[in-house]
TORKOL-4160 file (C-alpha; in steps of 0.2 Angstrom, whole numbers, padded with zeros to 4 digits, m for minus):
272
<pt num="1" X="0105" Y="m0058" Z="m0047"/>
<pt num="2" X="0090" Y="m0068" Z="m0050"/>
<pt num="3" X="0074" Y="m0068" Z="m0040"/>
<pt num="4" X="0060" Y="m0081" Z="m0042"/>
<pt num="5" X="0043" Y="m0078" Z="m0035"/>
<pt num="6" X="0037" Y="m0095" Z="m0028"/>
<pt num="7" X="0021" Y="m0089" Z="m0020"/>
<pt num="8" X="0012" Y="m0073" Z="m0023"/>
<pt num="9" X="m0004" Y="m0073" Z="m0013"/>
<pt num="10" X="m0010" Y="m0068" Z="0004"/>
<pt num="11" X="m0013" Y="m0080" Z="0018"/>
<pt num="12" X="m0029" Y="m0088" Z="0011"/>
<pt num="13" X="m0021" Y="m0091" Z="m0006"/>
<pt num="14" X="m0030" Y="m0088" Z="m0023"/>
<pt num="15" X="m0042" Y="m0096" Z="m0025"/>
<pt num="16" X="m0044" Y="m0095" Z="m0007"/>
<pt num="17" X="m0044" Y="m0112" Z="0001"/>
<pt num="18" X="m0063" Y="m0113" Z="0007"/>
<pt num="19" X="m0070" Y="m0098" Z="m0003"/>
<pt num="20" X="m0084" Y="m0099" Z="m0017"/>
<pt num="21" X="m0084" Y="m0080" Z="m0021"/>
<pt num="22" X="m0084" Y="m0075" Z="m0040"/>
<pt num="23" X="m0066" Y="m0071" Z="m0040"/>
<pt num="24" X="m0060" Y="m0088" Z="m0033"/>
<pt num="25" X="m0072" Y="m0097" Z="m0044"/>
<pt num="26" X="m0065" Y="m0089" Z="m0060"/>
<pt num="27" X="m0047" Y="m0092" Z="m0054"/>
<pt num="28" X="m0051" Y="m0111" Z="m0052"/>
<pt num="29" X="m0059" Y="m0111" Z="m0070"/>
<pt num="30" X="m0044" Y="m0101" Z="m0078"/>
<pt num="31" X="m0030" Y="m0109" Z="m0069"/>
<pt num="32" X="m0012" Y="m0105" Z="m0074"/>
<pt num="33" X="m0006" Y="m0088" Z="m0068"/>
<pt num="34" X="m0022" Y="m0086" Z="m0058"/>
<pt num="35" X="m0017" Y="m0100" Z="m0046"/>
<pt num="36" X="m0007" Y="m0091" Z="m0032"/>
<pt num="37" X="0000" Y="m0099" Z="m0017"/>
<pt num="38" X="0007" Y="m0092" Z="m0001"/>
<pt num="39" X="0021" Y="m0079" Z="m0002"/>
<pt num="40" X="0039" Y="m0084" Z="m0004"/>
<pt num="41" X="0053" Y="m0080" Z="m0015"/>
<pt num="42" X="0071" Y="m0086" Z="m0019"/>
<pt num="43" X="0086" Y="m0075" Z="m0024"/>
<pt num="44" X="0099" Y="m0085" Z="m0034"/>
<pt num="45" X="0098" Y="m0103" Z="m0027"/>
<pt num="46" X="0104" Y="m0099" Z="m0010"/>
<pt num="47" X="0094" Y="m0085" Z="m0001"/>
<pt num="48" X="0076" Y="m0090" Z="0003"/>
<pt num="49" X="0063" Y="m0076" Z="0008"/>
<pt num="50" X="0050" Y="m0083" Z="0020"/>
<pt num="51" X="0045" Y="m0101" Z="0024"/>
<pt num="52" X="0026" Y="m0104" Z="0022"/>
<pt num="53" X="0018" Y="m0121" Z="0023"/>
<pt num="54" X="0018" Y="m0121" Z="0004"/>
<pt num="55" X="0037" Y="m0122" Z="0004"/>
<pt num="56" X="0038" Y="m0141" Z="m0001"/>
<pt num="57" X="0025" Y="m0138" Z="m0015"/>
<pt num="58" X="0035" Y="m0123" Z="m0021"/>
<pt num="59" X="0051" Y="m0133" Z="m0022"/>
<pt num="60" X="0043" Y="m0147" Z="m0032"/>
<pt num="61" X="0034" Y="m0135" Z="m0044"/>
<pt num="62" X="0050" Y="m0125" Z="m0047"/>
<pt num="63" X="0063" Y="m0137" Z="m0047"/>
<pt num="64" X="0071" Y="m0130" Z="m0031"/>
<pt num="65" X="0086" Y="m0139" Z="m0024"/>
<pt num="66" X="0083" Y="m0136" Z="m0006"/>
<pt num="67" X="0101" Y="m0143" Z="m0001"/>
<pt num="68" X="0108" Y="m0127" Z="m0010"/>
<pt num="69" X="0099" Y="m0115" Z="0001"/>
<pt num="70" X="0111" Y="m0107" Z="0014"/>
<pt num="71" X="0101" Y="m0092" Z="0021"/>
<pt num="72" X="0083" Y="m0089" Z="0026"/>
<pt num="73" X="0076" Y="m0071" Z="0029"/>
<pt num="74" X="0059" Y="m0071" Z="0037"/>
<pt num="75" X="0048" Y="m0056" Z="0037"/>
<pt num="76" X="0037" Y="m0060" Z="0052"/>
<pt num="77" X="0029" Y="m0074" Z="0061"/>
<pt num="78" X="0012" Y="m0075" Z="0053"/>
<pt num="79" X="0009" Y="m0093" Z="0047"/>
<pt num="80" X="0008" Y="m0089" Z="0028"/>
<pt num="81" X="0026" Y="m0082" Z="0030"/>
<pt num="82" X="0034" Y="m0093" Z="0043"/>
<pt num="83" X="0030" Y="m0112" Z="0046"/>
<pt num="84" X="0045" Y="m0116" Z="0057"/>
<pt num="85" X="0041" Y="m0134" Z="0060"/>
<pt num="86" X="0046" Y="m0137" Z="0042"/>
<pt num="87" X="0064" Y="m0134" Z="0047"/>
<pt num="88" X="0064" Y="m0151" Z="0057"/>
<pt num="89" X="0065" Y="m0159" Z="0040"/>
<pt num="90" X="0083" Y="m0152" Z="0038"/>
<pt num="91" X="0091" Y="m0162" Z="0052"/>
<pt num="92" X="0103" Y="m0177" Z="0049"/>
<pt num="93" X="0089" Y="m0190" Z="0049"/>
<pt num="94" X="0079" Y="m0182" Z="0035"/>
<pt num="95" X="0092" Y="m0173" Z="0024"/>
<pt num="96" X="0109" Y="m0179" Z="0018"/>
<pt num="97" X="0123" Y="m0172" Z="0007"/>
<pt num="98" X="0118" Y="m0154" Z="0009"/>
<pt num="99" X="0129" Y="m0140" Z="0001"/>
<pt num="100" X="0130" Y="m0132" Z="0018"/>
<pt num="101" X="0129" Y="m0140" Z="0035"/>
<pt num="102" X="0120" Y="m0126" Z="0044"/>
<pt num="103" X="0106" Y="m0115" Z="0037"/>
<pt num="104" X="0107" Y="m0097" Z="0043"/>
<pt num="105" X="0090" Y="m0090" Z="0048"/>
<pt num="106" X="0088" Y="m0071" Z="0051"/>
<pt num="107" X="0072" Y="m0063" Z="0057"/>
<pt num="108" X="0063" Y="m0051" Z="0069"/>
<pt num="109" X="0057" Y="m0054" Z="0087"/>
<pt num="110" X="0041" Y="m0063" Z="0083"/>
<pt num="111" X="0048" Y="m0076" Z="0071"/>
<pt num="112" X="0064" Y="m0078" Z="0082"/>
<pt num="113" X="0053" Y="m0083" Z="0097"/>
<pt num="114" X="0042" Y="m0094" Z="0087"/>
<pt num="115" X="0057" Y="m0103" Z="0080"/>
<pt num="116" X="0067" Y="m0105" Z="0097"/>
<pt num="117" X="0051" Y="m0113" Z="0105"/>
<pt num="118" X="0053" Y="m0127" Z="0092"/>
<pt num="119" X="0071" Y="m0128" Z="0089"/>
<pt num="120" X="0081" Y="m0144" Z="0093"/>
<pt num="121" X="0100" Y="m0146" Z="0093"/>
<pt num="122" X="0100" Y="m0158" Z="0078"/>
<pt num="123" X="0091" Y="m0146" Z="0066"/>
<pt num="124" X="0107" Y="m0138" Z="0060"/>
<pt num="125" X="0099" Y="m0121" Z="0060"/>
<pt num="126" X="0108" Y="m0105" Z="0066"/>
<pt num="127" X="0096" Y="m0092" Z="0071"/>
<pt num="128" X="0100" Y="m0074" Z="0071"/>
<pt num="129" X="0088" Y="m0060" Z="0079"/>
<pt num="130" X="0088" Y="m0044" Z="0069"/>
<pt num="131" X="0083" Y="m0027" Z="0075"/>
<pt num="132" X="0076" Y="m0014" Z="0064"/>
<pt num="133" X="0090" Y="m0005" Z="0054"/>
<pt num="134" X="0103" Y="m0018" Z="0059"/>
<pt num="135" X="0114" Y="m0023" Z="0044"/>
<pt num="136" X="0122" Y="m0040" Z="0042"/>
<pt num="137" X="0133" Y="m0048" Z="0029"/>
<pt num="138" X="0134" Y="m0066" Z="0024"/>
<pt num="139" X="0140" Y="m0075" Z="0008"/>
<pt num="140" X="0138" Y="m0062" Z="m0006"/>
<pt num="141" X="0125" Y="m0052" Z="0002"/>
<pt num="142" X="0123" Y="m0037" Z="0013"/>
<pt num="143" X="0106" Y="m0036" Z="0021"/>
<pt num="144" X="0098" Y="m0022" Z="0031"/>
<pt num="145" X="0082" Y="m0026" Z="0041"/>
<pt num="146" X="0069" Y="m0011" Z="0040"/>
<pt num="147" X="0054" Y="m0010" Z="0051"/>
<pt num="148" X="0037" Y="m0014" Z="0042"/>
<pt num="149" X="0020" Y="m0007" Z="0046"/>
<pt num="150" X="0012" Y="m0024" Z="0051"/>
<pt num="151" X="0008" Y="m0035" Z="0065"/>
<pt num="152" X="0011" Y="m0024" Z="0080"/>
<pt num="153" X="0022" Y="m0031" Z="0093"/>
<pt num="154" X="0030" Y="m0044" Z="0082"/>
<pt num="155" X="0044" Y="m0033" Z="0075"/>
<pt num="156" X="0040" Y="m0037" Z="0057"/>
<pt num="157" X="0054" Y="m0033" Z="0044"/>
<pt num="158" X="0056" Y="m0029" Z="0026"/>
<pt num="159" X="0073" Y="m0031" Z="0018"/>
<pt num="160" X="0086" Y="m0021" Z="0009"/>
<pt num="161" X="0097" Y="m0033" Z="0000"/>
<pt num="162" X="0113" Y="m0028" Z="m0008"/>
<pt num="163" X="0124" Y="m0039" Z="m0019"/>
<pt num="164" X="0129" Y="m0036" Z="m0037"/>
<pt num="165" X="0112" Y="m0027" Z="m0037"/>
<pt num="166" X="0101" Y="m0018" Z="m0024"/>
<pt num="167" X="0084" Y="m0023" Z="m0021"/>
<pt num="168" X="0070" Y="m0020" Z="m0008"/>
<pt num="169" X="0058" Y="m0034" Z="m0003"/>
<pt num="170" X="0043" Y="m0025" Z="0005"/>
<pt num="171" X="0031" Y="m0039" Z="0011"/>
<pt num="172" X="0020" Y="m0038" Z="0022"/>
<pt num="173" X="0019" Y="m0019" Z="0026"/>
<pt num="174" X="0007" Y="m0004" Z="0024"/>
<pt num="175" X="0013" Y="0013" Z="0018"/>
<pt num="176" X="0032" Y="0014" Z="0023"/>
<pt num="177" X="0036" Y="0022" Z="0040"/>
<pt num="178" X="0044" Y="0039" Z="0040"/>
<pt num="179" X="0060" Y="0032" Z="0047"/>
<pt num="180" X="0062" Y="0020" Z="0033"/>
<pt num="181" X="0061" Y="0034" Z="0020"/>
<pt num="182" X="0073" Y="0044" Z="0030"/>
<pt num="183" X="0085" Y="0029" Z="0031"/>
<pt num="184" X="0085" Y="0025" Z="0013"/>
<pt num="185" X="0088" Y="0044" Z="0009"/>
<pt num="186" X="0102" Y="0046" Z="0021"/>
<pt num="187" X="0110" Y="0030" Z="0015"/>
<pt num="188" X="0109" Y="0037" Z="m0003"/>
<pt num="189" X="0101" Y="0020" Z="m0009"/>
<pt num="190" X="0098" Y="0017" Z="m0027"/>
<pt num="191" X="0086" Y="0003" Z="m0030"/>
<pt num="192" X="0088" Y="m0008" Z="m0045"/>
<pt num="193" X="0072" Y="m0018" Z="m0040"/>
<pt num="194" X="0058" Y="m0016" Z="m0028"/>
<pt num="195" X="0044" Y="m0029" Z="m0024"/>
<pt num="196" X="0029" Y="m0020" Z="m0016"/>
<pt num="197" X="0015" Y="m0027" Z="m0006"/>
<pt num="198" X="m0001" Y="m0025" Z="m0016"/>
<pt num="199" X="m0013" Y="m0036" Z="m0005"/>
<pt num="200" X="m0028" Y="m0024" Z="m0007"/>
<pt num="201" X="m0026" Y="m0018" Z="m0025"/>
<pt num="202" X="m0041" Y="m0006" Z="m0027"/>
<pt num="203" X="m0049" Y="m0009" Z="m0010"/>
<pt num="204" X="m0048" Y="0008" Z="m0001"/>
<pt num="205" X="m0033" Y="0006" Z="0012"/>
<pt num="206" X="m0027" Y="0018" Z="0025"/>
<pt num="207" X="m0009" Y="0021" Z="0026"/>
<pt num="208" X="m0009" Y="0015" Z="0044"/>
<pt num="209" X="m0015" Y="m0002" Z="0038"/>
<pt num="210" X="m0004" Y="m0017" Z="0038"/>
<pt num="211" X="m0005" Y="m0019" Z="0019"/>
<pt num="212" X="m0006" Y="m0008" Z="0004"/>
<pt num="213" X="m0016" Y="m0006" Z="m0012"/>
<pt num="214" X="m0011" Y="0003" Z="m0028"/>
<pt num="215" X="m0015" Y="0020" Z="m0022"/>
<pt num="216" X="m0003" Y="0018" Z="m0007"/>
<pt num="217" X="0010" Y="0010" Z="m0018"/>
<pt num="218" X="0009" Y="0025" Z="m0030"/>
<pt num="219" X="0012" Y="0037" Z="m0016"/>
<pt num="220" X="0027" Y="0026" Z="m0009"/>
<pt num="221" X="0034" Y="0026" Z="m0027"/>
<pt num="222" X="0032" Y="0045" Z="m0028"/>
<pt num="223" X="0041" Y="0048" Z="m0012"/>
<pt num="224" X="0055" Y="0036" Z="m0016"/>
<pt num="225" X="0057" Y="0044" Z="m0033"/>
<pt num="226" X="0057" Y="0062" Z="m0024"/>
<pt num="227" X="0071" Y="0056" Z="m0013"/>
<pt num="228" X="0081" Y="0048" Z="m0027"/>
<pt num="229" X="0080" Y="0031" Z="m0021"/>
<pt num="230" X="0070" Y="0025" Z="m0036"/>
<pt num="231" X="0075" Y="0030" Z="m0054"/>
<pt num="232" X="0068" Y="0027" Z="m0071"/>
<pt num="233" X="0078" Y="0011" Z="m0072"/>
<pt num="234" X="0071" Y="0003" Z="m0056"/>
<pt num="235" X="0061" Y="m0013" Z="m0059"/>
<pt num="236" X="0045" Y="m0011" Z="m0049"/>
<pt num="237" X="0035" Y="m0027" Z="m0046"/>
<pt num="238" X="0018" Y="m0030" Z="m0037"/>
<pt num="239" X="0016" Y="m0045" Z="m0026"/>
<pt num="240" X="0006" Y="m0053" Z="m0012"/>
<pt num="241" X="m0013" Y="m0052" Z="m0017"/>
<pt num="242" X="m0028" Y="m0056" Z="m0007"/>
<pt num="243" X="m0043" Y="m0065" Z="m0016"/>
<pt num="244" X="m0054" Y="m0051" Z="m0010"/>
<pt num="245" X="m0046" Y="m0039" Z="m0022"/>
<pt num="246" X="m0049" Y="m0049" Z="m0038"/>
<pt num="247" X="m0031" Y="m0054" Z="m0042"/>
<pt num="248" X="m0034" Y="m0062" Z="m0058"/>
<pt num="249" X="m0018" Y="m0060" Z="m0068"/>
<pt num="250" X="m0025" Y="m0052" Z="m0084"/>
<pt num="251" X="m0036" Y="m0040" Z="m0074"/>
<pt num="252" X="m0021" Y="m0035" Z="m0064"/>
<pt num="253" X="m0010" Y="m0033" Z="m0079"/>
<pt num="254" X="m0024" Y="m0022" Z="m0088"/>
<pt num="255" X="m0025" Y="m0012" Z="m0072"/>
<pt num="256" X="m0007" Y="m0006" Z="m0071"/>
<pt num="257" X="m0003" Y="m0008" Z="m0090"/>
<pt num="258" X="0002" Y="0011" Z="m0091"/>
<pt num="259" X="0009" Y="0013" Z="m0074"/>
<pt num="260" X="0026" Y="0004" Z="m0076"/>
<pt num="261" X="0023" Y="m0011" Z="m0064"/>
<pt num="262" X="0026" Y="m0029" Z="m0067"/>
<pt num="263" X="0013" Y="m0041" Z="m0060"/>
<pt num="264" X="0021" Y="m0056" Z="m0051"/>
<pt num="265" X="0014" Y="m0074" Z="m0052"/>
<pt num="266" X="0019" Y="m0090" Z="m0045"/>
<pt num="267" X="0035" Y="m0096" Z="m0054"/>
<pt num="268" X="0039" Y="m0079" Z="m0061"/>
<pt num="269" X="0058" Y="m0077" Z="m0062"/>
<pt num="270" X="0067" Y="m0061" Z="m0066"/>
<pt num="271" X="0086" Y="m0056" Z="m0069"/>
<pt num="272" X="0089" Y="m0040" Z="m0060"/>
């Protein structure tokens, strides 16, 4: 199983679109891995995670063949994760010779409502509303939607994805809800890979917040290790960074160099 991070920033991007702070100024000067677009990832070449307005740029930058994408998981309806108007470009007037006629969209209540308000019959999109702890199977994947601590009322989700490997894609969310830990323990999940929200890095962040920093992540990992969901072989990646937290790539790598985490960057691919 291959996962590619197409975008690794929070909503404002990095450098932030209108910002002139010292972190954003340095990111513009350094370029390279310090340029972070809005959050999105791709599993293999057919399962897309989120659909920000940066999607078109992501496809161009990474050589993504959009006609091969069969499935789309959306975490929540915030615009840096879901820009549903882009899906209009998939109907017969704009897209030809696709590998699959109908894209299957899976999402929670907020994203589902946003999509249905725009959807037209010729979009060739099959929308599926997921409830927390609901499991669905499609293609080579079995996916369980888990509730995120984020955007109250939207029913945001993080995703447990099982195929030849098992991964947890945890963006956007604060410290995991107790029922998520309980579910993973009761299911005896063994994670090969986990992608963790690190929006706040070292900014003090309460567990009740809608994002995490390194302190929150360390306690999530400790808990998952205690309940034997994470092992010594689990790949742990930090992702989704705010410009306020100084996510210069070399700074982040130095910060976690002894902690066993990989720092994601735009275009980073990993075989799980």
